[in-house]
N, C-alpha and C positions, 0 to 999 in steps of 0.2 A: 679769308684765306687761311687754311690750316697748313702748317709746314712741319715736317718731321726731320730731325737731324740724325745722321749716322756718322760715326768716327771709324775709320778703317784703314787698312793697308792694302787689301786685295792683292796679296803677294803669293801666288797669282790669283786671278779671279776664277771662281768655280761655282758649282751649283748652290753651295751653302750661302755664298754671298748674295746671289740672286734671291734666294729664299728669304734672307734677312730683309732685303730691300722691299720685296713684295709684301711680306708680313707686316713690316713697319707701316707701310701705307694703308694696308687693309685694317690693322688693329686700331690705328689712330684716326682713320678716315681722312688722312692728309691729302691735300690737293697736290702737294709737291714734296719731293725728298731732296734735301741738301746733304751732300757727302763732304766731310772734311777728311782728306786723304793724305797719307804720307807721300813724300815725293820720291826722289831717286835713291834715297837711303832710308832704311827702316829702323825700328826700335832695337833690333838685335845688333845694331851697329854695322850692318852689312849692306852692300848694294841691293836695291830692289831686284827681284828676279827678272822683271821686265819694266820698261820705262813708264814713267808717270803718264805720258801721253797715251800709250797703249792701254793702260789700266783705266784711264779716264774714259776712253772710247768704249771699253768693255762695260763699265759701270753705267754709262748713259744708254747703252744698248739694252740694259737689263733692269730698267726701272728708275734709275736715278735721274734727277732733272737738272742738277747743277753740282759741279765738283769744285771744291776749293783746296788749295795747297796748304798742308800743315808745314810751317817753316822747318828747315832741316835741323836746327838746333833743338826743336821741340820733338820732331819725329824720331830723333836718335837719342833722346834723353831717358831718364828713369820714368817708371810708370806714373809717378806723381806729377812730374812736369809735363809729360806727354798728355795726360788726361786734363790737367788744368788748362794747358794751352789750347787744346782742342775744344773744350767746353767754352772757354773764353771767346774763341773765334765764333762759335755758333751763337753765343749769347750776344755778341757785338752786332750781329745782323739785325737784331731788333724784331724778328718775325718768326723765329723758331719756337714752336710750342712744346714739342716733346723731343726727347733723346731716346732712341731705341738702340739696344745693344744685345748681342748674343751672350749667353752665360750658362755655365753648367749648374749654377745655383740661382734659381729664379724667385726665391723668397726675398722680395725687396725689403720687407721689414727687417730681416736679419742683416742684409747688406747695409741698410741704413744705420742700424745699431752699431755695427762694426765701424762704419764710416765716422759716426759720432765719437766713438772711443778713440780712434786714431787721430782724429782732428783735434779733440779737446785734451786728450791724454790725461785723464783724471789721475790723481796721486796713487790711488790703489792699483790702477793698471801699471803705472810706471814702476811702482815698488815690485810688483810681480815680474815685470820685464827685467829689471835689474837683477833680481834673484836668479832668473833663468840664465841670463848671460854669465853671471858669476859662477854658475854651476857648470859652465862649459858648453851650453847649448848654442847652436847657431842662432842668428838673429831671427830668421823666419820661424824656427821652432819655439824660441822663447816668446816671440810675439803671439803666436797662436795660443800657447799655454796661458799667457797673461790675459788675452781676450776671453778665453773660455772661463778662466777664474772670475773675471769681472762680470761677465754675463750671467754666470751661475749664481751670483749673489744679488742680482737685480730682481725686483718684484715682478710678478706676472701681470703685465698691464696691456690693455688693448692699444693698437696703433691705427694709423690711417690705412694700413694694408690688412684686409680681412683675412688673408691666408696666414698671417703671422700671429703667433702667441709666444711670448717670451718663455713660457714653461715648456714649449715644444722644441726649443733649441737643443740640438744634440751635438756631441763632440764631432760626429761625422759631418754634420752640416757646416760647422765652423771650420773644420779641416778643409772641406771642399772650397769654401769661400776664401780661405787664405792661402791656398796652394794652387788652385787652377788659374792659369794666366788670364782668362777672360773675366773671372770673378774678381781678381785683384784689380784689373782695369775698371770693372764696374764700381768697385768701392772707391777708386780714385776719381771716377766720374762724379759720384755722389759727393765726395769731398769738394770737388771743384765747384759743383753747383751751390753747395753751402757757402764756400768761401766768397763766391761772387754774389751771393744773395740773389741768384737767378730764379726766374719764374719758370724755367724749363722743367717739364715733368719727366722723370725717368721711367722707362718701361723695359723690363728684361724679357728677352725672347729665348726660349729654350733652344740650345744647340741641337741640331738634327742628327741624332744617331751616331755622332762621332766626336771624339775628344779633340781638343785644339791641337795637341801634340802627337796624336796617333800617327805612328810612323809608316804604317802599311796601308795599301789600297785594298779594299774589300770588294771582291768581284760581285757580291750579291747586293751591293748598295749603289745608289746614285750620288751619295755624298762621301767626300773624303776630306781630310784636313789639308790645309795649304802646305804643311810640312811634308805630308805623304806625297802630294802632287809634285812638289819641288824635287824631292829625292828620286821619285820615279822618273821624272824627265831627265835629271842629271845622269842617272844610271843608264838611260836608254842608249842603244847602239844603232838600232834600225829605226830611222825616222818615220817611215810609213807605218810600221807595225806599232810604234809608240803612239802615233796619232790615233790609230784604231783603239788602242788600249785606254786612252784617256777620254775618248769621245763621250762616254756616258757620264763623266764627272764634270763636264763644263756645259754651260747653256748652249743650245743648238745655234742660236743666232750669233754667237761670238766664236764658234768653233772655226769658221773661216779665218779669223784673226790668228788663232793658234796655228792653223795650217800654213798660212802665208808667211808668218814671221818667226816661227820656232826654228832655231838654229841659223837664222839669218839676222836676227836682232836680239834675241834672248835664247837661253838664260845668260845672265851676267853673274860672274863668280867673284867672290871676295879674294881669291888667290891673285887676281890681277892687281890688287892693291899692294902686294908685298914689296915690289921693287920701289914703288914710290915711298912707302913707309921707311924702308931701309935708307934711302937717300936722305930723307928728313931726319931720321934718328941719328945718323952718323955725324950730322953737324949740329945736333942739339945737346944741351946739357941737362943734367938731372933737374936743375932748378927750372929750366924752361918747360920741361915736360910736366913738372909738378903744378904749373900754372894752368894746365889744360883742364877743362871741365871734367869732373868726376874722378880726377886723379889725386893721389897723395904721395908723400915722400917714398914710402915703401914700394908702392906700385911703380913709381917712376924709376927707381933703382932696378927693380926686377925687369922692367921692359928693356932697359939698356943692357942688363946682364945677359938676357936671353938673346938679344941681337948679336952681341959679340961672341957668345958661346956657340952660336950656330953658324958662324962664318965658316965657309968652306964646305958646308953641307947644304943639302937641298932644303931651303927654308920655305915652308908653306904656312898659310894662314892658320890652318888647323894645328900645326905643330906649335906655333906661337901660343895659341890658346891653351893647348895641353900643358905647356911649360909654365904658364902664368896662373892657371886656374887653381884656386885654393878655397878653403872654407870661407875666407874673408872676401875673396874676389871671384864673383861668378863669371862664367864665360861671356855672358852678354855685357856685363859691365866692362870687362877688358876690351871686348870688341868695340864698344862705344868709345872708350878712351882712345883706342888706336885710330878710329875714324876721326875723332875730334882733333887728334894730332895732325892728321892729314889736312883737315879743313881749317885748322887754327882756331877752333872754338874754345875760348878760355873761360876760366871761372868768372872773370870780370864781365864777360858778355852775359852770362847767365844772371849775375847779380843785377845788371842794368835792366835786362829784359823782364826779370821777375817783378820789378816795380810796376809793370803794366800788364801783369798776368800773361807774360810771354806772347803778347799779341799786339802788333802795331799796324797791320794792314791785312786785307783779305785779298789773296791773289787768285783770280779766276783761272781754272785749268780747262773748263769746258762746260757746255750747257746744251740743252735741247731747245730747238727753235720755238716749240710750243710753251716753253717756260719763260717767255718774255715778261709776263705779268710778275713773275717772281723776281726777276732782275730789277724791274722798276720798283717793286716794293722794297728790296734790299737797298737800293740807291737812295730811297726816300727815308728809310728808317735806321740804317746802319750808323753806328758810332765810330766806325773806322773807314778809311778810304778803301775803295775797291780798285784793284790794279788788274788790268787785263794784258797790257803790254809793258814788259820791263824796259824796253827801249825808250819808252816815253814815261819819264819819272815826274813830269810836271804835276800830275794829280797828287802824288805823294808830297812833293815839295810845297805845293799850294796849300794842302791840308794842314801841314805842320809849320807853315811859315811864321806863325805867331809863337812857336815854342821851339827854339833852335836846338835845345838838347834832345827833344823827342825826334826832331828831324834827323839829327845825327844818328840816333839809335835805330830809327826806321831804315835809314840807308845802310847801316851796318847789317841789319837783318836781311835786307835785300841782297847785299854783297855776298853773304854766306849762301843764300839760295842760288845765286848766280854761279858761285864757285862750285857748289855741289852738282848743279846741272852740267857744268862744263866738264867736271871730272867724270861724270857718268857717260857723257858723250865720247870722251876719250877711251873709256873702258870698252864701249861698244865698237869703236873704230879698231881698237887693238884686237878684239875678239873676232869681229865679223867684217872689218873693212868698210863699215858704213860711213856715210858723209859726216863730217864734223860740223855741227851746227851750234853756234854760240847761243847760250841760254836766252840772251836778250832778243834773239831773232826767231824764237819759236812761237808758233801761233797757237791760239786756244783751239780746243776741239769743239766743233759744232755739229750737231746731228739734227 
C-alpha cells in the first residue's frame, strides 16, 4: 500500500487544490491520499472561510481519501510549528511514504540546503545574520542575505536531487525560496522531516500559473489563489452573478456545495471576533496577555493601548491590525496572538506540546468508504490514538492511562480543539442564524 500525505488549509477549496491532490497521487503512484487539514481557524490567525466539515467534504469529493484535523494551536502557529506538527501527525500514522506540497521553487536540492542551514545554524551563518540585524535589516532580509552568503561559500557538490547543482544557486532562487509563503512552508516541512528522522520522502509540485497571494481573478485562467477567491466572494453583491463568476475556478463536482451554502453558512469573517476580544481584553492585564503564545511585553502593551485608544470609534479587526503592525510584528503574528487570547492558548501550552512534536492524537474529520483498508492500516501501525468522536474520550484515556502527564496534555489539546469549534459555530450562528452544534456532537464526513 502506497500512501501520500498533503498538508493544507483549503481556504477555500478551488481547482488548484484538486490539481495538487490528483498530481500527488499520479506522481507517487499512491493508492491513497491522506490530508492533514487546518480546522476552523487557519495560520493567519483568522477564522476559516468555511467550516472544516464543508472543506473536508470538498477534499474527499476531489481525490482525497482521508482527512485528519491539524490541532488548533498548530494550525494557528508560526510556520515552524505548523509544519513540524503536521509532519509529525503524518509520520505518526506509520504508513505515509511521501509528502507532496505545492511550491513556487521546486528545486528540492536548494530547499534542502536552506533547511539544513536554518536547522543547524552554522556559526558563519549566524555571524552574517547578526551583522544584517545590527545594520538595521528586517529579520527576513537579514536571514536571506546570511543564507546567500553561506551558500555562496560552499563547494559545488552533487546531491541526491539531479536537478540541483550548488554552483547554479542564484540570488533570485534563494529570494524565491525565502520569500514565497509556500516555499517557506516547504523548507519548514523539510526541517520537520529531519527533526523527526522520518522516512517520509518530500516531493515539490509546481504551482499552476498563479502566485499564492495573487489578489485578482484572471478571466483567462482556470486557476486562482485562495486569497483572490476569498476577496472576490467577500466583495460580491449579487449572489447569482458571483456564483457564475467563480464557477470556472472550482471543481465541477463541488460547485453545488458552493451554490447551496454560500451566504448561508459562509464566508465567516474575522470582524465577528472583535466584540469577544474587547470583552476579554477589558478584563485582562498586560501580564496575562504577555503569557499568551507568540506574545511579548511590548506587543501586550500595544494591544491594550490600541483597545483603549479606539474606544468610542468603530473598531474593526482590520483597524486593530493596522494600528499594531510594525517591522517587528507582522499582521499574521498579531492576528495569531489575538486569536490565542480568545482561545486562551498560552506559552506554557506550546512548551508542553513541543515535547511531543505538537502531536498527541489524530482526529478523523472524514474518509471515503472505499478507503477502509487505509483506516485499518492506520489503526494497526499508528503510534498515536485515532479519535473519531470527541464525545467518546475513552480511546484517548485508555491509550494514555499509563502516562498521566501525557493524558493531561492530550485532554488539554482536545479541550482547545473543542473550544475553537464551538467559537466557530457561534460565529456562524451570529452571521447566518445556523443551528449551534457543540463540537463533541459533530459527526465525521463519510463519502
